[in-house]
Structure formats: structure tokens, C-alpha cells
C-alpha positions as CSV (number, residue, x, y, z in Angstrom):
1,X,-0.8,20.8,-7.7
2,X,-1.4,22.3,-4.3
3,X,0.5,25.2,-2.9
4,X,0.0,28.0,-5.4
5,X,-1.9,31.2,-4.6
6,X,-4.7,30.2,-7.1
7,X,-5.5,27.0,-5.1
8,X,-7.7,28.9,-2.6
9,X,-9.6,25.7,-1.9
10,X,-6.5,24.0,-0.5
11,X,-5.2,26.8,1.8
12,X,-5.7,27.1,5.5
13,X,-6.4,24.0,7.5
14,X,-5.2,21.6,4.7
15,X,-1.9,23.3,4.5
16,X,-1.4,22.7,8.2
17,X,-2.3,19.0,7.7
18,X,0.1,18.6,4.8
19,X,2.8,20.2,7.0
20,X,2.0,17.8,9.8
21,X,2.0,14.6,7.7
22,X,4.2,15.3,4.6
23,X,5.1,11.7,4.2
24,X,1.4,10.7,3.8
25,X,0.5,13.4,1.3
26,X,0.5,12.0,-2.3
27,X,-0.9,14.6,-4.6
28,X,-3.6,17.3,-5.1
29,X,-5.6,18.5,-8.1
30,X,-7.8,21.5,-9.0
31,X,-10.1,21.7,-11.9
32,X,-11.7,25.0,-13.0
33,X,-14.3,25.7,-15.6
34,X,-16.0,28.9,-16.9
35,X,-19.3,27.8,-18.3
36,X,-22.6,29.4,-19.1
37,X,-23.9,29.1,-15.5
38,X,-20.8,30.8,-14.1
39,X,-17.4,29.6,-12.9
40,X,-17.0,26.1,-11.3
41,X,-14.2,24.6,-9.3
42,X,-13.4,21.2,-7.9
43,X,-10.4,20.1,-5.8
44,X,-9.3,16.9,-4.3
45,X,-6.2,15.5,-2.4
46,X,-4.8,12.0,-2.3
47,X,-3.2,10.6,0.8
48,X,-1.4,7.4,1.7
49,X,-3.9,5.8,4.2
50,X,-1.5,3.0,5.2
51,X,0.6,3.4,8.2
52,X,-2.0,5.3,10.1
53,X,-3.8,2.1,11.2
54,X,-1.7,-0.7,9.9
55,X,1.7,-2.1,10.7
56,X,4.5,-1.2,8.4
57,X,7.7,-3.3,8.4
58,X,10.7,-0.9,8.4
59,X,13.4,-3.5,9.1
60,X,13.7,-7.1,10.2
61,X,17.4,-7.7,10.1
62,X,17.4,-6.3,6.6
63,X,15.2,-3.7,5.0
64,X,12.3,-4.9,2.9
65,X,14.3,-4.1,-0.2
66,X,17.2,-6.2,1.1
67,X,14.9,-9.2,1.6
68,X,13.5,-8.8,-1.9
69,X,16.9,-8.6,-3.5
70,X,17.5,-11.7,-5.7
71,X,21.0,-12.3,-4.2
72,X,19.4,-12.5,-0.7
73,X,16.6,-14.8,-1.9
74,X,19.0,-17.2,-3.8
75,X,21.4,-17.2,-0.9
76,X,18.7,-18.1,1.6
77,X,17.3,-20.8,-0.7
78,X,20.7,-22.3,-1.3
79,X,21.5,-22.3,2.5
80,X,18.1,-23.9,3.3
81,X,18.5,-26.6,0.6
82,X,22.1,-27.3,1.7
83,X,21.0,-27.8,5.3
84,X,18.1,-30.0,4.3
85,X,20.3,-32.0,1.9
86,X,23.0,-32.6,4.6
87,X,20.3,-33.5,7.2
88,X,18.7,-35.9,4.7
89,X,22.1,-37.4,3.8
90,X,22.9,-38.0,7.5
91,X,19.5,-39.8,7.9
92,X,20.4,-42.1,5.0
93,X,23.7,-43.0,6.6
94,X,22.3,-43.6,10.1
95,X,21.0,-47.0,11.1
96,X,17.2,-47.5,11.4
97,X,16.0,-46.4,14.9
98,X,13.4,-44.4,16.7
99,X,15.8,-41.5,16.7
100,X,16.2,-41.6,13.0
101,X,12.4,-41.5,12.6
102,X,12.1,-38.5,14.9
103,X,14.9,-36.8,13.0
104,X,13.1,-37.5,9.7
105,X,9.9,-36.0,11.1
106,X,12.0,-33.0,12.3
107,X,13.4,-32.6,8.8
108,X,9.9,-32.6,7.3
109,X,8.7,-30.1,9.9
110,X,11.7,-27.8,9.3
111,X,11.2,-28.0,5.6
112,X,7.6,-27.0,5.9
113,X,8.4,-24.2,8.4
114,X,11.1,-22.9,6.1
115,X,8.6,-22.8,3.1
116,X,6.0,-21.1,5.3
117,X,8.5,-18.5,6.6
118,X,9.7,-17.8,3.1
119,X,6.1,-17.3,1.9
120,X,5.3,-15.1,4.8
121,X,8.4,-13.0,4.4
122,X,7.7,-12.6,0.7
123,X,4.1,-11.4,1.5
124,X,5.2,-9.0,4.2
125,X,8.0,-7.4,2.1
126,X,6.2,-7.2,-1.2
127,X,2.5,-6.5,-0.5
128,X,1.0,-3.6,-2.3
129,X,-0.1,-0.6,-0.3
130,X,-3.6,-1.1,0.8
131,X,-5.6,2.2,1.2
132,X,-5.4,5.5,-0.5
133,X,-7.6,8.2,1.0
134,X,-9.4,10.9,-1.0
135,X,-9.5,13.9,1.4
136,X,-10.8,17.5,1.3
137,X,-13.1,17.3,-1.7
138,X,-14.3,20.7,-2.9
139,X,-17.0,21.4,-5.4
140,X,-18.4,24.8,-6.1
141,X,-20.4,26.3,-9.0
142,X,-22.9,24.8,-11.3
143,X,-20.5,22.1,-12.6
144,X,-18.6,21.6,-9.4
145,X,-19.8,18.0,-8.7
146,X,-19.3,17.0,-12.3
147,X,-15.7,18.3,-12.2
148,X,-15.1,16.6,-8.8
149,X,-16.3,13.3,-10.4
150,X,-13.6,13.7,-13.0
151,X,-11.0,14.3,-10.3
152,X,-12.2,11.3,-8.3
153,X,-11.7,9.1,-11.4
154,X,-8.3,10.5,-12.0
155,X,-7.3,10.1,-8.3
156,X,-8.5,6.5,-8.2
157,X,-6.4,5.8,-11.4
158,X,-3.4,7.5,-9.8
159,X,-3.8,5.5,-6.6
160,X,-3.9,2.2,-8.6
161,X,-0.8,3.3,-10.6
162,X,1.0,3.9,-7.3
163,X,0.1,0.4,-6.0
164,X,-2.9,1.1,-3.7
165,X,-5.5,-1.7,-3.6
166,X,-8.4,0.7,-2.8
167,X,-9.2,4.4,-2.7
168,X,-11.7,5.5,-0.1
169,X,-13.4,8.8,1.0
170,X,-15.5,9.3,4.1
171,X,-18.6,11.2,3.2
172,X,-22.0,11.6,4.9
173,X,-25.0,10.0,3.0
174,X,-26.5,13.5,2.7
175,X,-23.4,15.1,1.4
176,X,-24.2,16.9,-1.9
177,X,-20.8,15.9,-3.3
178,X,-21.6,12.1,-2.9
179,X,-22.6,11.6,-6.6
180,X,-19.0,12.6,-7.6
181,X,-17.8,9.5,-5.7
182,X,-20.3,7.2,-7.3
183,X,-22.8,7.2,-4.4
């Protein structure tokens, strides 16, 4: 974890970044090794990359958790089915006419729109987070890149466990740490 006096690789500018965006910081790791070639160190941080460039729904009448609640979903489904059933019943009782045909088309369109809105609402409120960012990779010593590779695998697994679809890092093609990221 970041923040201790031993985590020298994570002090300075990164501490200021964590302080500026504490809600986006997820976790940090440091690996040390004392091998035959000398001490090695690797460090990596994981950040929530969503919300910096994507839209996040905070509230649309209810919070996303309120929309996902089973009572809300059953209530909305019951209300929609009741309205459609009453509308259909009124169509059956009315005499055949052009107005009845238009009303039936309206019922079909309203039913399709309700299903579309329900699916869209479900997608918006339940989608997994999209991007995790691997930030501030540090590798020093003879085994630094090897240790960083282990941290990258651990960070990607942690990102998946937390619901992120992908974990990305921005590195130059000439960066000596690139092999740790599979590049």
C-alpha cells in the first residue's frame, strides 16, 4: 500500500495526485527483492479511469441503486403491464374504426418504447466500469522489470475483480518497462 515511509517510489508528485483525485485512486503496490545482482524494486498504482472522459449517471429521479432495486423494477413492470392491459381492453370494447386502428398502433409503439426504455435503463444503471488505469510504474534494479510484470498481472486481476472491463497504461514504445506490460 502507498503512504508509508518505505514507499519512496510513490512519494512526491504522486502523493499530490492522490490528494487531488482521492475518489479515482484504487490501490498501489510495491515489490522488493534482494537478489544476487543487488536490490530490485517495482511499484504500480491502479486508478479508476472512468468518469474522467465518460458520463457517469448520478441520479435520474432515483439513484442507480434505486432503479436496480427489485421492488422498483417489479413496480414499474406491473404499472406498465396494467396500463397496456387496460388500453388493450378498451380497444376490444370499442367499435371498429380508424381511431381504434390508430390506438392499437399507439399501443404497440408504447409497448415497444417501454421495452426499449427498460433495457436502456438497465444498461445505464448496471454496466460494469470500463477502464482501469495503471499509473506511475516504477522498476529499478536487475529484476525491476520482472517484478513490475508480476505487479501488472496482479493489478489487472484486481481491476477485473472490481468490475473494470480493461486495464490500460500509456507507455512509449521505447520505454524499458514496456515488457512488463506484455509489449
